[in-house]
N, C-alpha and C positions, 0 to 999 in steps of 0.2 A: 812799355808798361801798360799802356791802354789795352792792348790785345790780351795781355796776360790777365789784367784785372777783369776784363770782360769774360774771359774763359773761366776764371775762378768764380765770378758772380753767377755765370750760367750753371756751373757745377753745383754751387750752393743752392740755387733755385731748384735745380733738378732733384738734389738730395732732399730738400725740404718738401718738395712735391711728393717724392716717393715716401717720405716719412708720413706725410698727411694721408696718402693713399693706404699705406701700411696700417696706420692707426685706424682708419675707417674700416679696413678689412678685418683688423683685430676686433673692433667693436661688433662688426657684423658676425664674425665667427663666434664670439662670446655669446651673443644674443641667440644665434641659431643653435649652437650647441646646448645652451641652457634650455631653450624652448623644446628642442628635440628630445633631450634627456628627460625633461618633465613629462612630455607627451608619451615617451616610451614607458616611463614608470607608471603613468596613469593607465595606459593600455594593459600593461602587464598585471597591474593590480586588478583591473576589471576582468581580465581573463582568469586570474586566480580565483576571484570571487564567483564568477560564472561557473568555473569548473567545480568549485566546492558545492554550489547549489545543484549542479547537474549530478554530481556523485551522490549527494544526499537524496535528491528526488528519485534517482535511479534505484538506490538501495531500498527506499520506502516503497516504490512501485513494485519491485521484485518481491519484497516481503508480503505486500498485499496480494499479489498474484498467487504466492504460495498459500496464503490463508484461504483464498477463494478456491483453489484446487483442493485443499484439505477439506473445506466445508462442503464442497460439492461431492467429494467422495463420501463424507459422512452422511450427507443427505441421501445419496444412492443406497448406502448401507441401511439407513433408517427406513427408507421406502421398501426395500427388500424385506427387512425384518417385519415391518408392519403387514406386508402382503402375506408373508409366511404365517404370521400370527392370525390374520383374518381367515386364512385357509384352515388353520388348525381349529380356530373357534367355530367356524362353520361346520367342520367335520365333527367336532365335539358336540355341538348342538344337535346335529343330525343323529348322532349316536344316542344322545340323551332322549330325543323325541321318539326314536324307535324303541329304546328301552322302556320309556314311560308308557308308550302305547301297549307294549307287551305286558308290563306290570299292571296297568289299568285293566287290560283285558283279562288277565289271570285273576286279579282281585275281584273284578266284577263277576267272573264265573264262579269263584269260590263263594262269594257272598250270595249269589243266586242259589247255589247248591245248599248253602247253609239255611237259607230261607225256606227252601223246600223241605229239608230234613227237619228243621225245627217245627215247621207246620205239621209235618207228618207225625213225628214222634212226640211232639208236645201235646197233641190231642188224644193220645192213646188211652189215658185213664178215664177221661170223660166218655170216650166211646165205649169202654168196658162197662162203666156204670149204667149207661143208657141201655146197653144190651141186657144186663141183668134185670133191670126194671121191666124191660119188654118181655123177657122170659117169664117173670113173675105174673105179669098181666095175662100172658097167654095161658099160663097154668091155671089161673083163676077162671079164665074163659074156657078151660078144658079144650084147648086146641092142640093139634099135634105139636110135638117138640120141634123147635127151630134147629135146622142142621148146624153142626159145630163149625165155626169159621176160623181162618188163620189169624192168630194174634201176632201183634208187632213184637219184634225183639228189642225191647227198650234198652237193654244193656249194650248191645252192639251198636244201636243208633247213637247212644251217648258217646261211645268211643269214636265213631266216625265224625260226629260233630266236633269232638275235642280235637281230633287230628286236623279237620278243616279250619278250625279256629286258629290253630297254630300256624297253618299255612297262610291263613288270612293275615295274621299278625306279621309273618315274615314278608309277605307281599307289601303290606303297608309300610313296614320299616324300610324295605329296599326302595320303595317309591319315595319315601321321605328323604332317604339318603341321596338318591339320585337328584331330587329337586334341590336339596341343600348344596350338593356338589356343583350342580349346574348354576345355581345362584352365585356361589363363590367364584366359579370360573368366569362367569359373565361380569361380575364386579371387578375382578382382576383385569380382565380384558379391557373393560371400559376405562379403568384407571390408567393402564399402560397406554391405551390408545389416546387418551386425553394428554398424557405427558408427551407422547410422541408428536401429537399435533402442535403443542406449545413449542417443543424443541425444534420441530420442522419450521414453524413460523419464524422463530428467532434466528435460526441458521439462514433461512432464505433472506431475511432482512439484512443479516451480516453480509451475505453474498452480494446483495443489491448495493448496499452502501460502499462496501470495499471495492466493488467493480466500478462504481461511479468515481470513487476516489483515485484508483489507479489510472483510469482513463483520463481524468483531469490532470494527474501528474504526468502522464505520457504526453499530453498536449503541451503542458508547461515545459517538459523536457525538450520537445521539438523546438519550441520558441527559444529556450535558453541555448540550445545547441546552435540555432541559427544566429542568435546574437553573438555567441562566442566565435563562430566562423567569420562573421562580419568584422568583429573586433580583431581577430587574428589576421585577417586580410589587411586591415588598417595598420596593425603592428608591423606586418611584413613590409609595407610601404614605408613606414617610419624608419624601420631598421635599414632599409636600402638607402634612404636619404641620409640617415645618421652615418652610414659607412662613407658616403660621398662627402659629407661635410667634414668628417674626421680626416679623410684623405686630403681635403683642401686646406683645412685649418690646423691639423695636428701633424700629419705625416710629412713634415718638411725637415730638411737637414739642419736648419737653423731656426731657433725659436724667435718669436717676435721680440722678446726682451733683448736677446743677443743682437738681433738686427738693429733694434732701436739704439742700443749703446754704441754699436759700431758706427752707425750712421751719424749719431750725435757727435762722436769723436771726430769723424771725418769732416763734418760741417764746421766744428770748432776749429779744426786745423786749417781748413780753407779760409775761414774768417780771420784767423790769426795771420795767415799768409797775406790775405788781402789787406789787412791792417798794416802789415810791415811794408807791403808795396806802396800803400797810400802814403805812409810816413816817408819812405824813400823818395817817392815822387814829389812830395811837398818840399823835402830838403833840396832835391835837385832843382826844382823850380825856383826856390829861394836863392840858391847859389847862382843860377842862371840870371836871375833878375839883378842880383848884386853885381855880377860881372858886367852886365850891360850898363848899369848905372855908372860904374867906375870908369868905363871907357868913354862914355858920353861926357863925364866930368872932365877928364883929361883933355879931350878934344876941345872943349870950350876954353880951357886955360891957354892953350896954344893960340 
């Protein structure tokens, strides 16, 4: 019985030791699985959040770059339009200056001609009166008669003066029209030029700020992408460890609970067997002692 008891006791100790080790392993597995799953979820959330930020920043940066390209194209068109307008204004002013010079020259010539004609024809009556007085004086002084001189054609002179006055008026009207048109063209040019200057300044400011913003976003994108790569690398390591811990703790043919029940039943059976053996040994020992006492008592009586 002693050997059998020792063997059973050893088996119980071994099973209890295995149960303790298994419980320790179960606690370790539960802890590691919980920590790994929590870390996995945390990293996956971080990657999702970083990806969302990256997508948003990338979309905003792309939109800003499109705006900058559009604004730069509009600025080029504005500069080209202003250059064409400058050229047209310069040519228009040159044409005005030339036309004005011609009109001024023509007007000056007509006015000088009118001055001469008016002087010539305007003094005709006075000259005739003086001539008659002179002739009367000469007659009184009994001098020879004065030779007959050419008289001015005052009617023709008036017609010529009238024609030249009409020409003068036309020249003056044309000059005034040219000056008015030039003033209007210059005013329009200055107005549009001022508007273009303001528009150009605003668009250049938009280009400047949009460029600064998308460059800042591109820098942020690089940092976010680097952070996501780092986090992704960490997640890969966690997933590798998670696969290993699952293989160790989960991928077993028998679950911990089943092993624990089986081992507990085995230990209980062994303890019961040990208890029976102990009871049998105690009974046998009692019987042995009883027999020994009875033999000793009979010997003493004889």
